[in-house]
Every structure is written in C-alpha cells, then in structure tokens.
PyMOL CGO cylinders between C-alpha atoms (Angstrom):
from pymol import cmd
from pymol.cgo import CYLINDER

trace = [
    CYLINDER, 110.75, 94.77, 92.28, 108.26, 96.73, 92.86, 0.3, 1, 1, 1, 1, 1, 1,
    CYLINDER, 108.26, 96.73, 92.86, 106.60, 98.06, 96.81, 0.3, 1, 1, 1, 1, 1, 1,
    CYLINDER, 106.60, 98.06, 96.81, 103.02, 98.99, 96.54, 0.3, 1, 1, 1, 1, 1, 1,
    CYLINDER, 103.02, 98.99, 96.54, 101.77, 100.98, 98.96, 0.3, 1, 1, 1, 1, 1, 1,
    CYLINDER, 101.77, 100.98, 98.96, 97.84, 101.26, 99.86, 0.3, 1, 1, 1, 1, 1, 1,
    CYLINDER, 97.84, 101.26, 99.86, 95.38, 102.43, 102.10, 0.3, 1, 1, 1, 1, 1, 1,
    CYLINDER, 95.38, 102.43, 102.10, 95.86, 106.00, 102.11, 0.3, 1, 1, 1, 1, 1, 1,
    CYLINDER, 95.86, 106.00, 102.11, 92.04, 108.27, 101.65, 0.3, 1, 1, 1, 1, 1, 1,
    CYLINDER, 92.04, 108.27, 101.65, 90.48, 111.30, 103.15, 0.3, 1, 1, 1, 1, 1, 1,
    CYLINDER, 90.48, 111.30, 103.15, 89.39, 110.97, 107.08, 0.3, 1, 1, 1, 1, 1, 1,
    CYLINDER, 89.39, 110.97, 107.08, 88.52, 113.87, 109.48, 0.3, 1, 1, 1, 1, 1, 1,
    CYLINDER, 88.52, 113.87, 109.48, 90.55, 114.57, 112.13, 0.3, 1, 1, 1, 1, 1, 1,
    CYLINDER, 90.55, 114.57, 112.13, 90.88, 112.18, 115.29, 0.3, 1, 1, 1, 1, 1, 1,
    CYLINDER, 90.88, 112.18, 115.29, 90.15, 109.14, 112.72, 0.3, 1, 1, 1, 1, 1, 1,
    CYLINDER, 90.15, 109.14, 112.72, 92.46, 106.18, 112.19, 0.3, 1, 1, 1, 1, 1, 1,
    CYLINDER, 92.46, 106.18, 112.19, 93.58, 104.87, 108.97, 0.3, 1, 1, 1, 1, 1, 1,
    CYLINDER, 93.58, 104.87, 108.97, 95.75, 101.76, 108.33, 0.3, 1, 1, 1, 1, 1, 1,
    CYLINDER, 95.75, 101.76, 108.33, 98.32, 101.54, 105.62, 0.3, 1, 1, 1, 1, 1, 1,
    CYLINDER, 98.32, 101.54, 105.62, 99.40, 98.38, 103.97, 0.3, 1, 1, 1, 1, 1, 1,
    CYLINDER, 99.40, 98.38, 103.97, 102.88, 98.06, 101.56, 0.3, 1, 1, 1, 1, 1, 1,
    CYLINDER, 102.88, 98.06, 101.56, 103.85, 94.63, 99.77, 0.3, 1, 1, 1, 1, 1, 1,
    CYLINDER, 103.85, 94.63, 99.77, 106.22, 93.53, 97.20, 0.3, 1, 1, 1, 1, 1, 1,
    CYLINDER, 106.22, 93.53, 97.20, 105.85, 92.05, 93.58, 0.3, 1, 1, 1, 1, 1, 1,
    CYLINDER, 105.85, 92.05, 93.58, 107.89, 89.60, 94.41, 0.3, 1, 1, 1, 1, 1, 1,
    CYLINDER, 107.89, 89.60, 94.41, 110.13, 88.03, 97.24, 0.3, 1, 1, 1, 1, 1, 1,
    CYLINDER, 110.13, 88.03, 97.24, 113.12, 90.08, 98.63, 0.3, 1, 1, 1, 1, 1, 1,
    CYLINDER, 113.12, 90.08, 98.63, 115.34, 88.23, 100.72, 0.3, 1, 1, 1, 1, 1, 1,
    CYLINDER, 115.34, 88.23, 100.72, 117.34, 89.62, 103.90, 0.3, 1, 1, 1, 1, 1, 1,
    CYLINDER, 117.34, 89.62, 103.90, 115.48, 92.44, 104.88, 0.3, 1, 1, 1, 1, 1, 1,
    CYLINDER, 115.48, 92.44, 104.88, 116.89, 94.62, 107.42, 0.3, 1, 1, 1, 1, 1, 1,
    CYLINDER, 116.89, 94.62, 107.42, 114.86, 97.47, 107.32, 0.3, 1, 1, 1, 1, 1, 1,
    CYLINDER, 114.86, 97.47, 107.32, 111.06, 98.34, 106.78, 0.3, 1, 1, 1, 1, 1, 1,
    CYLINDER, 111.06, 98.34, 106.78, 109.92, 101.60, 106.88, 0.3, 1, 1, 1, 1, 1, 1,
    CYLINDER, 109.92, 101.60, 106.88, 107.52, 104.59, 106.41, 0.3, 1, 1, 1, 1, 1, 1,
    CYLINDER, 107.52, 104.59, 106.41, 108.27, 108.08, 105.17, 0.3, 1, 1, 1, 1, 1, 1,
    CYLINDER, 108.27, 108.08, 105.17, 106.19, 110.65, 104.07, 0.3, 1, 1, 1, 1, 1, 1,
    CYLINDER, 106.19, 110.65, 104.07, 106.34, 114.06, 102.06, 0.3, 1, 1, 1, 1, 1, 1,
    CYLINDER, 106.34, 114.06, 102.06, 103.67, 117.01, 102.53, 0.3, 1, 1, 1, 1, 1, 1,
    CYLINDER, 103.67, 117.01, 102.53, 103.54, 119.59, 99.61, 0.3, 1, 1, 1, 1, 1, 1,
    CYLINDER, 103.54, 119.59, 99.61, 106.39, 121.69, 99.75, 0.3, 1, 1, 1, 1, 1, 1,
    CYLINDER, 106.39, 121.69, 99.75, 108.29, 120.21, 102.64, 0.3, 1, 1, 1, 1, 1, 1,
    CYLINDER, 108.29, 120.21, 102.64, 110.99, 117.45, 102.36, 0.3, 1, 1, 1, 1, 1, 1,
    CYLINDER, 110.99, 117.45, 102.36, 110.61, 113.88, 102.46, 0.3, 1, 1, 1, 1, 1, 1,
    CYLINDER, 110.61, 113.88, 102.46, 110.43, 112.76, 106.57, 0.3, 1, 1, 1, 1, 1, 1,
    CYLINDER, 110.43, 112.76, 106.57, 110.82, 109.57, 108.30, 0.3, 1, 1, 1, 1, 1, 1,
    CYLINDER, 110.82, 109.57, 108.30, 107.52, 108.31, 109.80, 0.3, 1, 1, 1, 1, 1, 1,
    CYLINDER, 107.52, 108.31, 109.80, 108.54, 105.11, 111.01, 0.3, 1, 1, 1, 1, 1, 1,
    CYLINDER, 108.54, 105.11, 111.01, 111.02, 102.29, 110.78, 0.3, 1, 1, 1, 1, 1, 1,
    CYLINDER, 111.02, 102.29, 110.78, 111.15, 98.62, 112.10, 0.3, 1, 1, 1, 1, 1, 1,
    CYLINDER, 111.15, 98.62, 112.10, 114.60, 97.26, 112.16, 0.3, 1, 1, 1, 1, 1, 1,
    CYLINDER, 114.60, 97.26, 112.16, 115.88, 93.39, 111.75, 0.3, 1, 1, 1, 1, 1, 1,
    CYLINDER, 115.88, 93.39, 111.75, 112.09, 92.61, 112.27, 0.3, 1, 1, 1, 1, 1, 1,
    CYLINDER, 112.09, 92.61, 112.27, 112.40, 94.10, 116.09, 0.3, 1, 1, 1, 1, 1, 1,
    CYLINDER, 112.40, 94.10, 116.09, 113.04, 97.33, 117.09, 0.3, 1, 1, 1, 1, 1, 1,
    CYLINDER, 113.04, 97.33, 117.09, 111.31, 100.41, 115.84, 0.3, 1, 1, 1, 1, 1, 1,
    CYLINDER, 111.31, 100.41, 115.84, 111.60, 104.13, 115.34, 0.3, 1, 1, 1, 1, 1, 1,
    CYLINDER, 111.60, 104.13, 115.34, 109.62, 106.73, 115.27, 0.3, 1, 1, 1, 1, 1, 1,
    CYLINDER, 109.62, 106.73, 115.27, 109.32, 110.55, 114.14, 0.3, 1, 1, 1, 1, 1, 1,
    CYLINDER, 109.32, 110.55, 114.14, 108.41, 112.72, 116.68, 0.3, 1, 1, 1, 1, 1, 1,
    CYLINDER, 108.41, 112.72, 116.68, 105.37, 114.02, 115.16, 0.3, 1, 1, 1, 1, 1, 1,
    CYLINDER, 105.37, 114.02, 115.16, 103.87, 110.61, 115.22, 0.3, 1, 1, 1, 1, 1, 1,
    CYLINDER, 103.87, 110.61, 115.22, 104.74, 109.01, 118.42, 0.3, 1, 1, 1, 1, 1, 1,
    CYLINDER, 104.74, 109.01, 118.42, 102.02, 107.83, 120.48, 0.3, 1, 1, 1, 1, 1, 1,
    CYLINDER, 102.02, 107.83, 120.48, 99.84, 107.83, 117.64, 0.3, 1, 1, 1, 1, 1, 1,
    CYLINDER, 99.84, 107.83, 117.64, 101.21, 105.24, 114.88, 0.3, 1, 1, 1, 1, 1, 1,
    CYLINDER, 101.21, 105.24, 114.88, 102.46, 102.09, 115.13, 0.3, 1, 1, 1, 1, 1, 1,
    CYLINDER, 102.46, 102.09, 115.13, 104.37, 100.23, 112.49, 0.3, 1, 1, 1, 1, 1, 1,
    CYLINDER, 104.37, 100.23, 112.49, 104.41, 96.52, 112.33, 0.3, 1, 1, 1, 1, 1, 1,
    CYLINDER, 104.41, 96.52, 112.33, 105.41, 94.16, 109.31, 0.3, 1, 1, 1, 1, 1, 1,
    CYLINDER, 105.41, 94.16, 109.31, 106.10, 90.57, 108.08, 0.3, 1, 1, 1, 1, 1, 1,
    CYLINDER, 106.10, 90.57, 108.08, 109.44, 89.87, 106.82, 0.3, 1, 1, 1, 1, 1, 1,
    CYLINDER, 109.44, 89.87, 106.82, 108.69, 86.86, 105.20, 0.3, 1, 1, 1, 1, 1, 1,
    CYLINDER, 108.69, 86.86, 105.20, 105.74, 87.93, 104.03, 0.3, 1, 1, 1, 1, 1, 1,
    CYLINDER, 105.74, 87.93, 104.03, 107.19, 91.04, 102.51, 0.3, 1, 1, 1, 1, 1, 1,
    CYLINDER, 107.19, 91.04, 102.51, 104.90, 92.84, 104.22, 0.3, 1, 1, 1, 1, 1, 1,
    CYLINDER, 104.90, 92.84, 104.22, 105.12, 96.35, 106.00, 0.3, 1, 1, 1, 1, 1, 1,
    CYLINDER, 105.12, 96.35, 106.00, 101.90, 97.92, 107.71, 0.3, 1, 1, 1, 1, 1, 1,
    CYLINDER, 101.90, 97.92, 107.71, 101.48, 101.21, 109.77, 0.3, 1, 1, 1, 1, 1, 1,
    CYLINDER, 101.48, 101.21, 109.77, 98.42, 101.65, 111.95, 0.3, 1, 1, 1, 1, 1, 1,
    CYLINDER, 98.42, 101.65, 111.95, 97.72, 106.01, 112.11, 0.3, 1, 1, 1, 1, 1, 1,
    CYLINDER, 97.72, 106.01, 112.11, 95.54, 106.76, 115.15, 0.3, 1, 1, 1, 1, 1, 1,
    CYLINDER, 95.54, 106.76, 115.15, 94.26, 109.89, 115.84, 0.3, 1, 1, 1, 1, 1, 1,
    CYLINDER, 94.26, 109.89, 115.84, 95.27, 111.56, 112.89, 0.3, 1, 1, 1, 1, 1, 1,
    CYLINDER, 95.27, 111.56, 112.89, 95.74, 115.38, 112.39, 0.3, 1, 1, 1, 1, 1, 1,
    CYLINDER, 95.74, 115.38, 112.39, 95.55, 117.54, 109.63, 0.3, 1, 1, 1, 1, 1, 1,
    CYLINDER, 95.55, 117.54, 109.63, 99.16, 117.93, 109.54, 0.3, 1, 1, 1, 1, 1, 1,
    CYLINDER, 99.16, 117.93, 109.54, 99.30, 114.40, 108.79, 0.3, 1, 1, 1, 1, 1, 1,
    CYLINDER, 99.30, 114.40, 108.79, 98.45, 115.09, 105.31, 0.3, 1, 1, 1, 1, 1, 1,
    CYLINDER, 98.45, 115.09, 105.31, 100.84, 113.60, 102.89, 0.3, 1, 1, 1, 1, 1, 1,
    CYLINDER, 100.84, 113.60, 102.89, 102.00, 111.37, 100.36, 0.3, 1, 1, 1, 1, 1, 1,
    CYLINDER, 102.00, 111.37, 100.36, 103.24, 108.20, 102.31, 0.3, 1, 1, 1, 1, 1, 1,
    CYLINDER, 103.24, 108.20, 102.31, 105.58, 106.06, 100.88, 0.3, 1, 1, 1, 1, 1, 1,
    CYLINDER, 105.58, 106.06, 100.88, 106.72, 102.40, 102.40, 0.3, 1, 1, 1, 1, 1, 1,
    CYLINDER, 106.72, 102.40, 102.40, 110.38, 101.84, 102.08, 0.3, 1, 1, 1, 1, 1, 1,
    CYLINDER, 110.38, 101.84, 102.08, 112.39, 98.56, 102.10, 0.3, 1, 1, 1, 1, 1, 1,
    CYLINDER, 112.39, 98.56, 102.10, 116.15, 97.99, 102.58, 0.3, 1, 1, 1, 1, 1, 1,
    CYLINDER, 116.15, 97.99, 102.58, 117.79, 94.33, 102.01, 0.3, 1, 1, 1, 1, 1, 1,
    CYLINDER, 117.79, 94.33, 102.01, 121.45, 92.96, 102.51, 0.3, 1, 1, 1, 1, 1, 1,
    CYLINDER, 121.45, 92.96, 102.51, 122.68, 95.28, 105.04, 0.3, 1, 1, 1, 1, 1, 1,
    CYLINDER, 122.68, 95.28, 105.04, 121.39, 98.41, 103.28, 0.3, 1, 1, 1, 1, 1, 1,
    CYLINDER, 121.39, 98.41, 103.28, 122.95, 97.46, 100.03, 0.3, 1, 1, 1, 1, 1, 1,
    CYLINDER, 122.95, 97.46, 100.03, 119.81, 97.81, 98.29, 0.3, 1, 1, 1, 1, 1, 1,
    CYLINDER, 119.81, 97.81, 98.29, 116.96, 100.32, 98.67, 0.3, 1, 1, 1, 1, 1, 1,
    CYLINDER, 116.96, 100.32, 98.67, 113.01, 99.58, 97.35, 0.3, 1, 1, 1, 1, 1, 1,
    CYLINDER, 113.01, 99.58, 97.35, 110.63, 102.53, 97.45, 0.3, 1, 1, 1, 1, 1, 1,
    CYLINDER, 110.63, 102.53, 97.45, 106.89, 102.72, 96.86, 0.3, 1, 1, 1, 1, 1, 1,
    CYLINDER, 106.89, 102.72, 96.86, 104.78, 104.49, 94.73, 0.3, 1, 1, 1, 1, 1, 1,
    CYLINDER, 104.78, 104.49, 94.73, 103.71, 106.15, 97.27, 0.3, 1, 1, 1, 1, 1, 1,
    CYLINDER, 103.71, 106.15, 97.27, 100.05, 106.73, 99.03, 0.3, 1, 1, 1, 1, 1, 1,
    CYLINDER, 100.05, 106.73, 99.03, 98.11, 109.91, 99.59, 0.3, 1, 1, 1, 1, 1, 1,
    CYLINDER, 98.11, 109.91, 99.59, 96.40, 110.50, 103.16, 0.3, 1, 1, 1, 1, 1, 1,
    CYLINDER, 96.40, 110.50, 103.16, 94.29, 113.73, 103.51, 0.3, 1, 1, 1, 1, 1, 1,
    CYLINDER, 94.29, 113.73, 103.51, 93.05, 114.43, 106.95, 0.3, 1, 1, 1, 1, 1, 1,
    CYLINDER, 93.05, 114.43, 106.95, 90.52, 117.41, 107.06, 0.3, 1, 1, 1, 1, 1, 1,
    CYLINDER, 90.52, 117.41, 107.06, 89.94, 119.38, 110.07, 0.3, 1, 1, 1, 1, 1, 1,
]
cmd.load_cgo(trace, "trace")
C-alpha cells in the first residue's frame, strides 16, 4: 500500500493551501490519520492527527490555522492550511495507522514553501 500526498507548492505568507492524501488501495480498520512535517535541518514533527475518525490533535505551531479532515471509508485525509507562515515551510508527510497501530503507512511527502 502506498500513500500519495499532493497539493504542496509555493505560496506567500498569509495564503492558504490544502493538502490531500490518498491510498493506492483500501486500508481497513484505520484508527489514525495524520500529517507530519520536516523542515530542513529539523526533526519530523506532528502537524495534525485525526483519531478514530473523530477526535483531533494539532501541533502547537499550527493550532488555530490548520484543520485536518478525513474520510476513513475512502482512505482520504486532508489538511487545510490557512494563514501560512515562512516557518511552515517543510516537506509534509501523511500517515495512516491501522489495526490499533499495528500497521503504519507513510506517504512520500509533498513540499510546501512559504515565502515572506
């Protein structure tokens, strides 16, 4: 199973982007869908999680600006990013965990660049 993340690009500070992640084939019993990011020279960090199709969690840096939504049945997860800042520049990776985290799938990443 492969995850495909797309929607990244180059935007100016204050603008918005929406990232999409889909799977190459259906994954059953998904319990977590999420986004992480990794900026140059930094460790990968949590951006947003959607757990069991309902509860959400966000990294402190994006709270109030980013929104994660998802459709478990369609194996799709989205990240709406508003009020983007230059420090949001990173490669964004989608992640899906299934069967109570026994299976852990990662996408290839999509680059988001925010200019000042």
